[in-house]
Each structure stands twice: as C-alpha cells, then as structure tokens.
C-alpha positions as CSV (number, residue, x, y, z in Angstrom):
1,M,21.4,131.8,-69.5
2,K,21.9,134.4,-67.0
3,S,24.8,135.1,-64.6
4,K,24.7,137.8,-62.0
5,A,27.4,139.3,-59.7
6,S,28.3,141.9,-57.1
7,A,31.3,143.4,-55.5
8,P,31.4,146.2,-52.6
9,G,33.1,149.5,-53.9
10,K,36.2,150.8,-51.3
11,V,37.6,153.5,-49.6
12,I,41.3,154.0,-49.1
13,L,41.7,154.7,-45.2
14,F,45.3,155.4,-44.9
15,G,48.5,156.0,-47.3
16,E,47.1,157.6,-50.7
17,H,49.7,159.1,-53.1
18,F,52.4,157.7,-50.7
19,V,51.9,154.4,-51.7
20,V,53.2,155.4,-55.1
21,Y,56.5,155.5,-53.6
22,G,56.2,152.7,-51.6
23,I,54.7,153.3,-48.6
24,K,52.0,151.2,-46.9
25,A,48.3,151.9,-48.1
26,V,45.6,150.3,-45.9
27,L,42.2,149.9,-47.6
28,C,38.8,148.7,-47.2
29,A,36.1,147.5,-48.9
30,I,32.9,149.5,-48.1
31,N,28.9,147.8,-48.2
32,K,27.9,149.8,-51.5
33,R,27.8,148.0,-54.4
34,I,27.8,147.2,-58.2
35,T,25.6,144.7,-59.3
36,V,25.8,143.3,-63.1
37,T,24.0,140.6,-64.8
38,A,25.2,138.9,-68.1
39,E,23.0,136.9,-70.4
40,K,23.6,134.6,-73.5
41,V,21.8,136.4,-76.7
42,D,21.7,135.7,-80.1
43,G,24.2,137.2,-82.6
44,D,27.6,138.5,-82.1
45,K,26.5,141.9,-80.6
46,I,27.7,143.2,-77.4
47,S,25.5,145.1,-75.2
48,I,26.0,146.9,-72.0
49,R,23.2,149.1,-70.3
50,S,23.8,151.4,-67.2
51,N,23.0,154.4,-65.2
52,I,26.0,156.2,-67.5
53,G,24.5,155.3,-70.4
54,S,24.7,152.2,-73.3
55,L,27.2,150.8,-75.5
56,E,26.2,148.0,-78.2
57,L,28.7,147.0,-80.7
58,G,29.7,144.0,-82.5
59,S,32.6,141.9,-81.2
60,N,35.9,141.9,-82.3
61,K,36.4,145.7,-82.0
62,S,40.0,147.1,-81.2
63,I,39.7,148.3,-77.3
64,S,41.6,151.8,-78.3
65,E,38.9,152.7,-80.8
66,I,36.2,152.4,-78.2
67,D,35.0,156.0,-76.3
68,S,33.3,155.1,-73.2
69,P,34.0,154.3,-69.6
70,L,31.7,150.9,-69.9
71,K,35.0,149.7,-72.4
72,P,35.8,147.2,-69.3
73,F,32.8,145.0,-69.9
74,Y,33.0,145.4,-73.7
75,Y,36.8,144.1,-73.0
76,L,35.6,141.2,-71.0
77,A,32.7,140.0,-73.0
78,D,34.7,140.3,-76.2
79,K,37.5,138.0,-74.8
80,M,35.1,135.4,-73.7
81,I,32.7,135.4,-76.7
82,R,35.5,134.2,-79.2
83,N,35.0,131.0,-80.9
84,Q,31.6,130.6,-78.9
85,N,28.9,131.7,-81.6
86,T,27.0,133.9,-79.1
87,G,26.4,137.4,-77.9
88,I,26.0,139.3,-74.6
89,S,23.4,141.5,-73.0
90,I,24.8,143.5,-69.5
91,K,23.3,145.3,-67.5
92,V,25.3,147.3,-64.5
93,E,23.2,148.7,-61.3
94,S,25.2,150.6,-58.9
95,D,24.8,152.3,-55.6
96,I,28.3,153.4,-55.6
97,P,28.5,157.3,-56.6
98,L,30.7,157.6,-59.7
99,G,34.3,158.9,-59.9
100,V,34.8,160.2,-56.6
101,G,37.3,157.6,-55.0
102,L,35.0,155.1,-54.3
103,G,36.1,152.3,-56.4
104,S,33.4,151.9,-58.4
105,S,35.1,150.9,-61.6
106,S,37.1,148.6,-59.7
107,A,34.1,147.0,-58.5
108,C,32.5,147.2,-62.0
109,C,35.6,145.4,-63.3
110,V,35.4,142.6,-60.5
111,A,31.4,141.5,-61.0
112,G,31.7,142.3,-64.6
113,A,34.9,139.7,-64.8
114,A,32.8,137.7,-62.7
115,A,29.3,137.7,-63.8
116,I,30.2,137.3,-67.9
117,S,32.9,134.5,-67.3
118,R,30.6,132.7,-65.7
119,L,28.1,132.3,-68.0
120,F,30.9,129.9,-69.9
121,R,32.7,128.1,-67.1
122,D,33.4,128.1,-63.3
123,T,36.1,130.7,-62.5
124,T,38.0,131.4,-59.4
125,K,37.9,134.3,-57.1
126,K,41.8,134.6,-58.1
127,E,41.0,134.2,-61.9
128,I,38.3,136.9,-61.7
129,L,40.8,139.1,-60.1
130,E,43.1,138.4,-62.8
131,M,40.6,139.7,-65.4
132,A,39.7,142.3,-63.8
133,I,42.9,144.1,-63.5
134,E,42.9,143.0,-67.5
135,A,39.5,145.3,-67.9
136,E,40.5,147.8,-65.5
137,K,43.8,148.6,-67.7
138,T,41.7,149.7,-70.7
139,I,40.7,153.1,-68.7
140,F,43.9,153.2,-66.1
141,E,47.5,151.9,-67.8
142,N,49.0,152.0,-64.9
143,T,46.6,150.4,-62.3
144,S,48.2,148.5,-59.4
145,G,45.5,146.4,-59.0
146,A,44.9,147.0,-55.0
147,D,41.5,148.3,-55.9
148,C,40.3,145.5,-57.5
149,T,41.8,143.0,-55.1
150,V,40.0,144.5,-52.3
151,C,36.5,144.5,-54.3
152,T,37.5,140.8,-54.8
153,Y,38.6,139.8,-51.6
154,G,36.4,142.4,-49.2
155,G,37.2,143.2,-45.6
156,I,40.9,145.2,-44.7
157,M,44.2,144.7,-46.8
158,E,47.3,146.5,-46.7
159,Y,49.0,146.9,-50.1
160,D,52.8,148.3,-51.0
161,K,54.2,148.2,-54.6
162,R,56.8,145.7,-53.5
163,N,54.9,143.1,-51.4
164,G,51.0,143.3,-53.3
165,F,48.7,142.9,-50.9
166,T,48.0,141.1,-47.4
167,K,44.7,141.1,-45.9
168,I,44.4,142.2,-42.4
169,E,42.6,139.4,-40.6
170,S,40.8,142.1,-37.7
171,N,37.3,142.6,-37.6
172,P,36.6,146.6,-36.4
173,D,33.4,147.8,-35.8
174,F,32.9,151.4,-37.0
175,H,31.3,153.3,-39.2
176,L,32.6,155.8,-41.7
177,V,30.4,158.8,-42.8
178,I,31.1,159.7,-46.4
179,A,30.7,163.5,-47.6
180,N,31.0,164.2,-51.2
181,S,32.7,167.5,-52.5
182,N,30.9,166.9,-55.9
183,I,34.1,168.7,-57.4
184,E,34.8,166.5,-60.1
185,H,38.9,166.2,-60.5
186,S,41.8,164.2,-62.5
187,T,43.0,161.8,-60.5
188,K,46.1,161.6,-63.0
189,S,46.8,165.8,-63.0
190,I,46.6,165.2,-59.1
191,V,49.2,162.6,-58.8
192,A,51.6,164.7,-61.1
193,R,51.0,167.5,-58.8
194,V,52.5,165.6,-55.6
195,R,55.4,164.5,-58.0
196,E,56.2,168.1,-58.4
197,F,56.2,168.5,-54.9
198,K,58.7,165.8,-53.9
199,E,61.0,167.2,-56.9
200,K,60.9,170.6,-55.2
201,N,61.1,169.1,-51.6
202,E,62.7,166.3,-51.8
203,D,63.9,166.6,-48.3
204,E,60.6,167.7,-46.7
205,F,58.9,164.8,-48.6
206,S,61.3,162.2,-47.5
207,R,60.3,162.9,-44.0
208,L,56.6,163.0,-45.3
209,C,57.3,159.5,-46.3
210,D,59.0,158.1,-43.2
211,N,56.3,160.1,-41.3
212,E,53.6,158.3,-43.3
213,S,55.0,154.9,-43.2
214,R,55.5,154.7,-39.4
215,L,51.7,156.1,-38.9
216,V,50.3,153.2,-41.4
217,E,52.5,150.7,-38.7
218,D,50.4,152.0,-35.9
219,V,47.7,151.6,-38.0
220,L,47.7,148.0,-38.2
221,K,47.8,147.5,-34.5
222,L,45.3,150.0,-33.6
223,L,43.1,147.9,-36.6
224,K,43.3,144.2,-34.7
225,I,42.0,145.7,-31.3
226,N,39.5,147.7,-32.9
227,S,40.7,151.1,-31.0
228,V,38.5,153.7,-32.6
229,K,39.5,157.0,-30.9
230,E,43.0,156.2,-31.5
231,L,42.5,155.5,-35.0
232,G,41.0,158.9,-35.5
233,E,43.6,160.7,-34.2
234,K,46.1,158.7,-37.4
235,I,43.2,159.7,-40.0
236,T,43.7,163.7,-38.5
237,E,48.0,163.1,-38.5
238,N,47.2,161.5,-42.1
239,Q,45.4,164.6,-43.8
240,K,47.8,167.2,-42.4
241,Y,49.9,165.3,-44.8
242,L,47.9,165.4,-47.5
243,E,47.3,169.1,-46.8
244,T,51.5,169.5,-46.8
245,I,51.7,167.9,-50.3
246,G,49.0,169.8,-51.7
247,V,45.6,167.4,-52.2
248,S,43.5,169.7,-50.8
249,N,41.2,172.7,-51.2
250,N,39.0,175.0,-49.4
251,K,35.8,172.9,-49.6
252,L,37.7,169.9,-49.0
253,R,39.2,171.5,-45.8
254,D,35.6,173.0,-44.7
255,M,33.8,169.2,-45.2
256,I,36.8,167.6,-42.7
257,Q,36.4,170.8,-40.2
258,V,32.7,169.7,-40.0
259,G,33.4,166.1,-39.9
260,Q,36.0,166.3,-37.1
261,K,33.5,168.3,-34.8
262,T,31.6,165.3,-33.9
263,S,33.5,162.7,-35.2
264,F,36.8,160.8,-34.3
265,G,38.7,161.9,-37.2
266,A,38.1,162.7,-40.7
267,K,40.4,163.0,-43.7
268,I,40.6,162.8,-47.7
269,T,40.0,159.7,-49.3
270,G,41.8,158.9,-52.6
271,A,43.4,161.7,-54.9
272,G,42.2,164.5,-53.5
273,G,41.5,167.9,-55.3
274,G,37.7,167.4,-54.8
275,G,36.1,163.6,-54.5
276,C,34.9,162.6,-51.1
277,I,36.5,162.7,-47.6
278,F,35.3,160.3,-44.7
279,A,34.6,160.7,-41.0
280,L,35.6,157.7,-38.5
281,T,32.3,157.2,-36.1
282,D,30.9,154.6,-34.2
283,T,27.1,154.1,-32.7
284,T,27.5,157.1,-30.3
285,N,28.4,160.0,-32.7
286,L,27.5,158.2,-35.8
287,D,23.7,160.7,-36.3
288,Q,25.2,163.7,-35.1
289,T,28.3,163.2,-37.7
290,M,25.6,162.7,-40.7
291,M,23.7,165.8,-39.0
292,G,26.7,168.0,-39.3
293,F,27.4,167.5,-42.8
294,Q,23.6,167.6,-44.1
295,S,23.3,170.6,-41.9
296,N,25.8,172.5,-44.1
297,N,24.3,171.0,-47.1
298,Y,26.6,168.3,-47.9
299,D,25.7,165.1,-49.7
300,C,26.6,162.4,-47.3
301,F,25.9,158.5,-46.6
302,S,27.2,155.9,-43.8
303,V,28.7,153.0,-44.5
304,K,30.6,149.9,-42.8
305,I,33.3,147.2,-43.8
306,D,32.1,144.7,-46.7
307,F,33.8,141.6,-45.3
308,K,32.1,139.2,-48.1
309,G,33.6,140.6,-51.4
310,L,32.7,139.2,-54.3
311,D,29.5,137.5,-54.8
312,T,28.0,135.3,-57.4
313,F,24.1,134.3,-57.6
C-alpha cells in the first residue's frame, strides 16, 4: 500500500523578526512543493530517501540520538508503526531550495505527516497539522507553527503569537521573483542578534514595532483590493526596518537594489543574513525583473501564491 501527499513552501511577506515580539506577520504559500510517498514494507525498518541524503533505522530509536535533517520523517513513521508489525519506506522529492527560508522543512513535515498517517487511517488537515508541528519541533524546538499552518492550508495568512493564524480571504494576483544569495545562515544566531539590538536600543525598537504593526494593518487592507503598487511601497518600507535591526548585509542589499529597479518593491524574506529576497511584480514587469537578477548572476525563479495547500492523492 502506498500513500502520497504534497505541500507547498512559503514566503514571509511582512513581519519577520517583529513577530517574535507580538507583531503580526503575513505569510503566503508558494507554488513550489515537497512531495512525499510512503509505503508499508516488511520488517520494522524505517527507510527515508531524499535529495539531501538517506536514513535507515530500526523502529523505537530515541529521536535525540538521531543526527539527520530527515529525523522529522523518522519521528512521524516511528510514531505510526508502534504495535503495527510493519516498516515504512519514505521517498521525498522537492522543488523548494533547502535551508533558505522558503519553508522546505515545514512543507516536509506537513507532506510527511499526511503521507505516513494515511497509510493507517484517514486523517483531517487539523490532525495532520498537529503532527507536522510536533515533527518540526524535532529540528526547531521553538517553532511557532505558523509555517506548517500556511503549508497545510495554503493561501495567505496573518499570524501573531497571541491569536495564532487567520486565513486572509482574498486572491491577489501578483508574482514574486525570489533570488537566492547562496549564503548559509543560522536563524538562531540572527534572532539572537535582533534580541541584542532590542536590548541595546529599547526605545528605537519599540518605535520600529509600532511602525511595523501599522504597516501590517495597511498591508491587510491592500491585499484585499490587490493594490500591487502600494504593496510594493510597503515592502520597501519593511526592508528599511529590517536594515535597521541588522539582519541585512552587502550582498542582500545589492540583490534588493537590483530587484527594486524593475519591480514594485523588494525585501528580505525570513531570517536574513543570507537566504533569499523577493521582488514583487505582475505580468508587466515579471520578465524584466527576472532578467535583472540573471544578468547579475543571481539564482532566481518566479512563484505565485498557492491557494490549494496540502494535497493528498
């Protein structure tokens, strides 16, 4: 018996870092996906194959002893096969760049939870999301669950620590050109850097939080009317706040400058310090923006919002 599921990656449109301090963030799912195929096999082995390596272990191993980025799949499989007298083979296929802030780990956890659990029983999206967040905690202990949520339900959502997520019921029609700096970065260390900035500049950070909060409220209105040009202005403004708190660098600034020449606005997405930036476009300036990055030898690709979310088949 086989079970297959796919889940989209994600982009943080607004609010990264500030969301840690209670400000809303706006996220969207993107039409780049992780696909997971799970199959029952003889024995009690859990076998995982992916483009970042393989993992094969017997069941009932301590998750703390597993040193592999594939351990969320092991965690999910091991949980499901207890008292089932079966093993599981898992295949992971991805068209999301890994480790660059586009939600590859969250999409893996969501698609993995769906594919593996449905070998044994029908599971709802809510149950799959709960399992995915548990699995993601094996690699990101303090995950908010926001990424897994948008990867499960698709579309655009607002998220804050107090109220959780709310899906934004609008269908804006824009493209994002995502450019990859190919700089490795540690989200943990960059979050610590922002905390240090806050502690040394309490008044300035408080003003930035107020500004970001007002900006996000404006963005929520603009998304509903698909005002792409004004959204671009908000993206440019948000990038200035990210520069102030110290999560940018010369390469990211250069990429943003390239993107801003032809798009409506460009900014970092995710932790910063490396990873990706995105530029907001529509059909009138998509090709020109792509060519701008390519002519400067930056890896780039275009995406649209994925409104489907988790898909099982």
